[in-house]
VOZAVEX-809204 format. One record per residue (C-alpha): residue number from 0; x, y, z. Coordinates in nm, 4 decimals. Each point is the difference from the previous one (the first is absolute). Example, Ala and Ser with C-alpha at 12.3 -4.5 7.8 and 13.67 -1.06 7.14 Angstrom:
> pami_east_north_up
> 0_1.2300_-0.4500_0.7800
> 1_0.1370_0.3440_-0.0660
END
This chain:
> pami_east_north_up
> 0_2.0110_6.1007_-1.7748
> 1_0.2064_0.3062_-0.0830
> 2_0.0689_0.2028_-0.3059
> 3_0.2744_-0.2162_-0.1352
> 4_-0.2003_-0.3193_0.0205
> 5_-0.3170_0.1577_-0.1304
> 6_0.2006_0.1447_-0.3157
> 7_0.1733_-0.3255_-0.0462
> 8_-0.3338_-0.1863_-0.0021
> 9_-0.1653_0.2157_-0.2500
> 10_0.3035_0.0043_-0.2141
> 11_0.0278_-0.3713_-0.0150
> 12_-0.3624_-0.0388_-0.0670
> 13_0.0352_0.2546_-0.3137
> 14_0.3561_-0.1094_-0.0915
> 15_0.0733_0.3539_-0.0425
> 16_0.0927_0.2967_0.2338
> 17_-0.0446_0.2857_-0.2451
> 18_-0.3758_-0.0155_0.0404
> 19_0.0164_0.0567_0.3742
> 20_0.0126_0.3380_0.1845
> 21_0.0972_0.0211_0.3650
> 22_-0.2181_0.2259_0.2056
> 23_0.1768_0.2452_0.2305
> 24_-0.1771_0.2078_0.2462
> 25_0.0707_0.3653_0.0515
> 26_-0.2228_0.0282_0.2962
> 27_0.0767_-0.0568_0.3851
> 28_-0.1831_-0.0163_0.3341
> 29_-0.0854_0.2903_0.2395
> 30_-0.0388_-0.0109_0.3765
> 31_-0.2641_0.1905_0.1978
> 32_0.0550_0.1788_0.3331
> 33_0.3519_0.1036_-0.1112
> 34_0.1481_0.3321_0.1089
> 35_0.0868_0.2759_-0.2298
> 36_0.3133_-0.0123_-0.2109
> 37_0.3275_0.0635_0.1846
> 38_0.1316_0.2281_-0.2771
> 39_-0.2491_0.1256_-0.2349
> 40_0.2880_0.1498_-0.2203
> 41_0.1534_-0.3255_-0.0696
> 42_-0.1461_-0.1858_-0.2902
> 43_0.0184_-0.3317_0.1689
> 44_-0.2772_0.1073_0.2450
> 45_-0.2169_0.1055_-0.3098
> 46_-0.0731_-0.3613_-0.0919
> 47_-0.3372_-0.0862_0.1412
> 48_0.0064_-0.3670_-0.1302
> 49_0.3369_-0.1582_0.0236
> 50_0.1079_-0.2620_-0.2711
> 51_0.3074_-0.2379_-0.0509
> 52_0.1723_0.2971_-0.1543
> 53_0.2201_0.0446_-0.3181
> 54_0.2648_-0.2353_0.0886
> 55_-0.2346_-0.2972_0.0577
> 56_-0.1917_0.0912_-0.3190
> 57_0.3406_-0.0368_-0.1926
> 58_0.0398_-0.3465_0.1475
> 59_-0.3469_-0.0846_-0.1355
> 60_0.0798_0.1499_-0.3537
> 61_0.3370_-0.1880_-0.0054
> 62_-0.1827_-0.3411_0.0693
> 63_-0.2475_0.0798_-0.2753
> 64_0.2981_0.0470_-0.2282
> 65_0.1807_-0.3010_0.1029
> 66_-0.3006_-0.2123_-0.0421
> 67_-0.0887_0.1651_-0.3420
> 68_-0.3451_0.0778_0.1024
> 69_-0.2180_0.2096_-0.2232
> 70_-0.0215_0.3073_0.2036
> 71_-0.1239_0.1764_0.3152
> 72_-0.3289_0.1301_0.0956
> 73_-0.0087_0.2709_0.2593
> 74_-0.2790_0.0701_0.2258
> 75_-0.0540_0.2885_0.0335
> 76_0.2480_0.2760_-0.1255
> 77_-0.2000_0.2787_0.1906
> 78_0.0975_-0.1889_0.3335
> 79_0.3659_0.0964_-0.0460
> 80_0.1582_0.2498_0.2277
> 81_0.0438_0.3734_-0.0905
> 82_0.3569_-0.0657_-0.1464
> 83_-0.1176_-0.2793_-0.2163
> 84_0.2590_-0.2276_0.1244
> 85_-0.1607_-0.3255_-0.0878
> 86_-0.0971_0.1130_-0.3544
> 87_0.3585_0.1152_-0.0415
> 88_0.1283_-0.3340_0.0994
> 89_-0.2115_-0.1686_-0.2483
> 90_0.1051_0.2223_-0.2879
> 91_0.3665_0.0569_0.0604
> 92_0.3026_-0.1765_-0.1340
> 93_-0.1858_-0.0912_-0.3273
> 94_-0.2266_-0.2643_0.1603
> 95_-0.2747_0.0694_-0.2526
> 96_0.2045_-0.0827_-0.2880
> 97_-0.0688_-0.3410_-0.1830
> 98_0.3794_-0.0721_-0.0389
> 99_0.0105_-0.0713_0.3824
> 100_-0.2284_-0.3154_-0.0758
> 101_0.1024_-0.3270_-0.1730
> 102_-0.2243_-0.2975_-0.1141
> 103_0.1718_-0.2492_0.2338
> 104_-0.2208_-0.1821_0.2476
> 105_0.1639_0.0200_0.3134
> 106_-0.2357_-0.2169_0.2162
> 107_0.0619_-0.3825_0.0418
> 108_-0.3369_-0.1788_-0.0383
> 109_-0.0789_-0.3401_0.1088
> 110_-0.1087_-0.2249_-0.2963
> 111_-0.2426_-0.1824_0.2405
> 112_-0.3313_0.1821_-0.0762
> 113_-0.1682_-0.1498_0.3020
> 114_0.0976_0.0045_0.3580
> 115_0.1754_-0.3186_0.1245
> 116_0.0810_0.1005_0.3560
> 117_-0.1743_-0.0212_0.3404
> 118_-0.0795_0.3353_0.1513
> 119_-0.1617_0.1284_0.3303
> 120_-0.3023_0.1039_-0.2093
> 121_-0.0695_-0.3758_-0.0859
> 122_-0.2484_-0.1974_0.2101
> 123_0.2749_-0.2157_0.1437
> 124_0.2255_0.2806_0.1579
> 125_0.2376_-0.2528_0.1777
> 126_0.1212_-0.0957_-0.3447
> 127_0.1191_0.3427_-0.0948
> 128_0.3526_0.0238_-0.1036
> 129_0.0224_-0.3900_-0.0587
> 130_0.1828_-0.0991_-0.3110
> 131_0.1368_-0.3074_-0.1972
> 132_-0.0684_-0.3684_0.0075
> 133_-0.0666_-0.0103_0.3860
> 134_-0.2829_0.2410_-0.0221
> 135_-0.3606_-0.0807_-0.0766
> 136_-0.0924_0.0475_-0.3675
> 137_-0.1454_0.3502_-0.0916
> 138_-0.2518_-0.0370_-0.2719
> 139_0.1558_-0.3281_-0.1029
> 140_0.3474_0.1391_-0.0184
> 141_0.3043_-0.0113_0.2272
> 142_0.0145_0.3384_0.1543
> 143_0.2612_0.2484_-0.0936
> 144_0.1090_0.3095_0.1680
> 145_-0.1301_0.3488_-0.1399
> 146_0.2815_0.1192_-0.2551
> 147_-0.1166_0.3677_0.0563
> 148_0.0304_-0.0123_0.3770
> 149_0.3670_0.0821_0.0901
> 150_-0.0486_-0.1109_0.3603
> 151_-0.1380_-0.3469_-0.0936
> 152_0.1236_-0.0755_-0.3553
> 153_0.2203_-0.3014_0.0845
> 154_-0.1148_-0.3497_0.1184
> 155_0.2385_-0.1414_0.2755
> 156_0.1124_-0.3272_0.0843
> 157_-0.2759_-0.0444_0.2594
> 158_-0.2844_0.0945_-0.2371
> 159_-0.0705_0.3463_0.0867
> 160_0.0424_0.3311_-0.2050
> 161_0.2336_0.2596_0.1026
> 162_0.3067_0.2147_-0.0790
> 163_0.3627_-0.0086_0.0793
> 164_0.2565_-0.2752_-0.0284
> 165_-0.1967_-0.2569_0.2176
> 166_-0.2714_0.0160_-0.2488
> 167_0.1458_0.0864_-0.3403
> 168_0.3758_-0.1396_-0.0083
> 169_-0.0114_-0.3477_0.1409
> 170_0.0403_-0.3033_-0.2422
> 171_-0.3831_-0.0895_0.0527
> 172_-0.1273_0.3638_-0.0101
> 173_-0.1874_0.1439_-0.3083
> 174_0.0330_0.3845_-0.0689
> 175_-0.3201_0.0633_-0.1903
> 176_0.0783_0.3722_-0.0627
> 177_0.3204_-0.0777_-0.1942
> 178_-0.1233_-0.2926_-0.1917
> 179_0.0287_0.0388_-0.3705
> 180_-0.3221_-0.1225_-0.1488
END
């Protein structure tokens, strides 16, 4: 599970993205038994706890804007470096202005409220990835492929979930991520 999948899951449950804030850490990790800084006059060596940096933070903020999420939660502001590089990345370019956000719901949610596909978490792991009429029923239904899984959203001609032309573009194939429900 990654951040995108988690935010999509909660957004689809709420049917709203403006109520969800994405948490972004300002902390990093440190290592013991490391020698002294190479150049103590250089600001780069003054960072005791390295983090993703301002550039990756901007990517996270852009994702937040693209998905119309409610906002960002930063933990913790005092963990930023002496130049406040992460805090500056969070507040520059008018990112805090409400005009950047729109009410559009960007996530594509499955209309199926219950799971109807075999996974490796099920008791019968040998059935994971099976789909269609040739697969054993899943809770009384013909199993489909997980529409939220980009690597396994299509049911191929041989009854297995996958991606790519052999699973998504053949005449017998079903592309669950692009079905208009």
